[in-house]
N, C-alpha and C positions, 0 to 999 in steps of 0.2 A: 421578433428578436430571438425568442426561445428556439424557433425553428432554425434560424441561422446558426445559433450556438450548437444545436444538436448536429446539424449538417457538418460544421467544422470539426466537432469531436469525432464523428464517424470518419471523415476524411483523414484526420490525423492518424487514427488507428489503421485505416487501410494503407496509408503510406508506410507506417512502421511495419505492418505485416508484409507488405510487398518488398520491404528491404531485407526480409529473411528472418521471420520470427519462427523459431522451431523449438520444440520440446516434446518429450514423450507424451503422447496423448493430447497434443494441442488441438482443440476442436476448431473446425472451420467456422462454427457459430460465433467465434470471437469477433469476427468482422461485423456481426449484426448487433453488437452491444451498443446501445444508445445512452446518452447522458450529456453532461455538461463538463467543460474544462474548468477546473479550479486552479487559480494561480496564487501561490502563497507569497510571491515576491522573490522566492529563491528557486522554486520549481513549479512546473505545471503538471497536472494529473487529471485523467478522466475520472469523473464521479458518475458511475452508471446510475440509470434510473433505479429508484428503490434504495439507494445508498444515501447517507447523510454525512456532510462535512462537519467535524467537530474541531474547532481550532484548539491549539495547544497554548495555554497561558504560561508565561514566564513567572515562576513562583519567587524568583529572586529580585524582582523589580517592582517598585511601587506602582500601584494602579494595575498590576498584572496584565501588561500588554500581550498581545498575541505574538507568538514566535513565528517567524517566516521560514525557519528551517525545519519545521515539523508540523504534521497534521494527522488527525485520525479520520479514517473513513469507516463508517459503521453501516452494516447492512440492516436497514430497518430500524425499528425502535421509535419511541415517542419523545424521549427526553433529549435536549441539546447538551446535557451535562453528563449523563450516565453512560460513559463509553462502553463499559463491559456488559450492558444489558443484552447485547446481541453480538454476533461475531463481528470482528473489526480488523482493520489493518492500520498500523501506525507507520508512517513514512517519515524518515529523517534524511537530511542531506548535510554535508559539511566536508571539510578538508581531510578529516582523519576519522573515518568510521569503519574500522576493520570488522569483519565477521570472522571470528575465530573458527577453528575446527570444532566439531561437536565436543562439548565438555564431558568430562567424566561424571558418572553419577554422583550426586551430592544431595544435600538437604533440599535444594530448590529445583534441580533439574535432573531428570532420569530418562533412561531409554533414548538417548540422543542418537540420531542416525543422519549421516551425510546424505544429501539429495543429489540427483543427477543435475548437471548444469542446465540452465534454462537460458537460451539465447534469443534475444529480440533485437534485430538490426545490429547495431554496434555494441549493445549492452549484453553482457553475460552475467547471469545471476548465479551465485554460489551460496550454499548455506546448509542448514540442517533442520530437522524436526525433532521435537522432544516433548516429554511430559513435564508440565509445570506443577511443582508441589509446594504446598504450604503446610509445613509439618509433615504429618503422615498422610495427608489427604491430597489426592491428585485433583487439581483444579482444571485440567484440560490439556489438550495437545496444542502445540504452536509450531510455527516455522520462523526462523530468523534467516533472512537473505541479505546478501550484500552485492553491490555492483558499482561500476564506474562508467560514466559516459564521456570521459575526456575533459569535462569541465567540473563535474561534481562527483562525490562519492555518495551512494545511497545505502541506507539500512532500512529494511522493511520487516516489521514484526507482524505476523498473521496469527490471530487467535481463531482457531477453527470452530469452536463450539461455545455457545452461550445463549441463555434464555430459551433453550429448546430448539434453536436453529443451528445449522452447520454450513460452513464453506470449506473449500479445499483448494489446493494448488492447481487442480485440474478444472476448477470452475471457470467458465468463460468470462464472468465479471472480473475475477481475480487476475486472470491472464491479461485481460484488456487493460486493467489498472497498471500492471507491471509494464506492458508494452507502451503505454502512453506517457510514462515519466520522461520529462525533459527539463533541462535547465531553463530558468526564466530570465527575462530582462529586468526584473524588479518591479513590474507593474502588478501589484497584488489585487486580487478580487476583494470585494467587501468581505470581512471576516464572517464565516458561517454561511456565505452564499457562494454559488458557483458562477463562473462567468469568464469571458475572454480576458 
């Protein structure tokens, strides 16, 4: 069963890349990324090998159910709860998720820079990178990206550094994750597990 899931994940990525995935520095090795497809019920995304799904709980609902419109993907780490112990990506979808132009320097965000568009099939990603600040201390660099696939709007937050590890927008895993995003029919995977 795992072999079938991996094969389906690789085939989905190959189809998306064949549809015209381009970006400055897009490595050919993106087609070699393996993993499993995770379905939140609102969207499907590739979870590359070595990455972990961390569901997003709804803090405003009794019992803290899992939200279907958002998920964390973390590269490595041991805990199912500590999202920020390693580099991570947060993916959200919904009807109104604009990604504004890079903000002016303020107390929380500094050194914001617009990034070149990243096109994968029908989806064009726009956004910026910036330094995240808490008071006078820089806590790291991040990217905020936005896109639309005709059915959903997506917002993706990428935390580049944490726990001594790094990712970037040029990493083949990160590009494969972005290329794999698609709307779902509502059949969610078991929370915290990947699957078709």
